[in-house]
N, C-alpha and C positions, 0 to 999 in steps of 0.2 A: 374495414379499418378498426371497428370496435373489437372484433374478435382478435385482431393482431395485437392490440394493446393489452387486452385481457390475457391472451396467451403469454405475452412477455411477463406480465405480473405473476401469473401462475408459475411459469418456468423459473423466474427469479427466486420466488419463495421456495420452490422445491430444491433449487441449487443451493440456496443458503442453508436449508435444512440438511442437505447432503453433506455440506462442509461441517456442520455441527456434529453430525453422526459419524462420518467416515474420515474427515480431515484429509490430509494429503497422503497418498500411498507412499510407501518407502521406495518402491521401484515403479517405473513405467509411467511417471507423471507426464502429462502433455507439455507442461512448461519446461520440464527437464529435457524432453525431446526437442523442443524449440531451441533451448540453450545449446544442445549439441549441434544442431543444424547451423545456428548462428556462429558457433565456434569454428565449424568447418569453412563457412564463408569467410570468416576473419582470417583464417590461415592463408587463404588465397589472395585476399585483398589488402592485407595490412601493409600500410606504409606510414611513415611518420608525417602524416599530412591530413589536414582537415577534410579535404575533398574526398579522399578515399574513405574516410570515416563516415562522411555523409552518404556516400554510395552504399556502404555497408548497412547503415541504419535504414535507408530507403528500401533496399532489397529485402531485409529481414522483416522489419515492421510492416512495410507495405505489402510484401508477399503474404504475410500472415493475415492481414486485414482483408486483402482481396480474396484469398481462399475462403475465409469465413463468410464474406459477402456472397460469393458464388454458391456456397453450400446453403446459406439461408434462402437465397433466391430459388434454388432448386426445390425447396420444400414449401414454397409460397402457397400452394394449393393443398397442402397437407398440414392443417393446424395442429394436430396431435404430435406429429413428428417435429414440427417447428418448436412447439413448447418443450419437447424432450431435448431438442438441440440447445435451447436457451438454458434449460436446467443443467445440462452437461457442461456448457460453457461457463456458467456462473460457478458451479462447483470447481471447475478446473482453475479458474483465475483467482478465486478467493483463497486466502490463507489464514483466516482469523483463528481457526481452531488449532492449527499447527503452531501459530504464533504463541497462543496461550500455553500450549503444551511445552514448548521449548523454554519459555520464560519460567514456567513453574519448575521445570527440571533444574534450571540454574538456581532458582530460589530454594528448592529443597536441598541442593548440595551446600549452599551457603548457610542454610539453617542448621545443618548438622556439622558445619565446620570443615567440610571436605572441599578445600579450595582447588585441589587438583581436578576433581570432577567438574567443578564449576567452570574452571578454565577450559576444560575439554569441550564442554557444551556451549560455551559462550559464542564461538564462531558460527553456530547455527543461527544466531540472531543478528550478529553484526560483524563488521570487518576489523574491529579493534584488536590490538595485540593483547591477548589475555594474560601473557606472562608479565606485562607491565602494570597489571591492576591488582589491587588488594581486594578484600571482601566488600567494603563499602563502595569502592569504585566500580566493582562489577554490578552491585545492586543498582547504582546510578545508570550504568550502561544498559541494563535490562529495562529499566523504566523508560529511558529515552528511546530504546528500540521498540518497545511496545507502543509507545505514542506514535512514533514516526511510521511504523508498519501498519498501524490501524488505518492510517490514510492510504498508504501504498498498497496494502494487501487486501483491503476491504472496501473502504468508502470510495476511493478513487475509481475502482473497478465498477462499483454499483452506479456511480454517477455517469460514467461513459457507457455503461450498458443501457441506462435509461435514455441517454441521448442518441446512441447509435445502434442499439440492439446487439446481436452477437458480434458483428464486426467491431463495434465500439469496445466491447469487453476484450476481445482478442487483441486489438490494436493497443489498448492501454497496457495489458500485461506484457505484450511484446516489447513496447518501449521501456517499461519499467525493468524488464529483465535485461535488455541491452544496456541500460544505464548501470545496473549492478555488475555487468560483465566488463564493460569498457569505459564507463563514465567517470571513473575516479581519476584523480590527478597524479597518477604515477608517471614516471618518465616514458613508459611505453604508450600510455593512452592519453597523455595531455593534449595532443592534437587529434589523434585518431578517434578518441572518444568524445570530442567536443560536441558533435552533432547529437549524439545519443543523450548526453547530459542536458543540453539545452532543450531538446524536444521533451525530455522527461520533466523538466521544470514547467514547461507549458502545459503538458498533459496533466500534471499533478496539481496545478493551481486550483481548479474548482473543488476537487476532493479535499485538499488540505484545508480550505476555508470552511467547507461544510463540516469536516471533522472537528475543527476548533469550535464552531458554533455548537455542535452536538455535545462536545466535552463540557462546554459551559452549562448546557441544559441538563446533562445527565450526571455531572460530577457532584460530589458531596459538598463542595464549596463553590457555588456559582459566582459569587462576587469575586472571590479570589481568582478563579479561572479567567474571568473577563478582565480583571485588573492586570494580571500577568500577561495576557495576550496583548492588550493595548500597550503596556509599558515595554515589553521585551521581545515580542514576536518578530519585529523587524530587525532586531539586532543580530539574529542568527545568520551565518553565512549562506544558509540555504533558504530561498524564498518560501519554500513549502514546509520544511521541517520546523522553522521558527515558530509560526503560529500554532502548530500542533503541539510541539513540546512545551511551549509556554503555557498554553491552555491546560494541558495535563498537569504541569507543575503546579499551577495555581489551584486547580481542582483538587489535587491530592495534598496540597499544603507542603510541598517539598521544593528543594532547590536543585535545579538541573543546570547543565552546562559546565564550563570550566575546562581544565586541561585534560587532554586525552591523547593516546597514542593510536595512530591509525595508518595502516599501510606503510609502516616503516618510518613515519614522520610524527612529530609532536605538534598538536594544534592547541591553541589557547582560544577557546570559544567563549563568548559572553555568558555571564551567569543569567539564568532565567529564574524569575521569582526570587530575587535576592532578599536575604533576611530570613527566609524560611530555613528549616532544618534540612540536612542532607537526607537522601532516601535511605531507609532501612530495609532489611530483608522483607519485612511484612508488607512494605509498600509495593512489592512486586505483585502480590496477589491482588491488592487494591487496584493497581494499574490494569491487570488482566480483566478484572470485573468491569472497570470503567470502559475498557476497550470493547468488551462484549455488549455493553449497553449502547455504546456509540454505534456499533455495527448493526444492531437491531433497529435503532432509530433511523440509520441511514437506509436500510432496506425499506422501511415504511415511507420515508420521505421520497426516495427515488421512484418507488413504484407508484405512489400517489401522484407524483409529478408527471410520470409517463401517462397515467390514466387521465389526468386533468388535461394534458396537452392533446390527447386523442379526442376528448370531449369538446375542446375548443375548436379543433379542426372540423369535427362533424357539424358543430353549430355554425361555423363560418360557411361550410359548404351548403347547408340548407338555406342560409340567408342570401346566397347568390343565385338561387334557382328562380 
């Protein structure tokens, strides 16, 4: 048991380092392959019905998790291979480096005044209509996306990896990917995507709270981050994006939220950290740096938690002999 937890810790660290160095490949990414498979299942199952959407979610997310569990179990007596599997899974599910790369690309375009390029790159970060946004609005969209995706693409995955090993990592990324594919409230997916969206809310809950806590600890304005989280986190329509975006807003001293165009509709979201200034282009880099610090802290916290849980189990087992 000791070697198992130490192997996970080593694999998680190697996978995190792999994401820092290699980021996501342009082609052949495992998550993209899962998305194509889920899309094929959707084409066969789609009905304007919650039940069919629930079956789609169970087949895709459940199948990915079961496959990962079987592979991990097959390597139970091969600790080196199991550590390598953990490293590969962590690298595959994390997206922190690609998140920072895309955010900086939009920030660079905004800094040089090339709004066309900024609008071209923005969809790599979020699903908002870039043609409806000016420069300051795109800067706000990038900061909000960096905050939310720090939880979705980094911290949440590390939390579920610490809790469930490779199956936890794979299941979380599968659920998060399904939510991105079918979980939005378009006419086609309002019913079919309901199960994926609700499951993503549940899966994302612990990672979002840890992200908010770490943003408070790692941000340049700790009091501001905590104050904004307490005051505005629950006002956001998303139970998980709210605490994360509010804590980032307070930590960076900017105002987030407000009106946005998303998926062909206009939403009026609550203002987070009201009274602060709107985000500027320079705040994109500040958000990326905060995201990186939060990710590193999350790695340390989740690995330490996994090792501590293993130590407690060993101690409990000795006490019953």
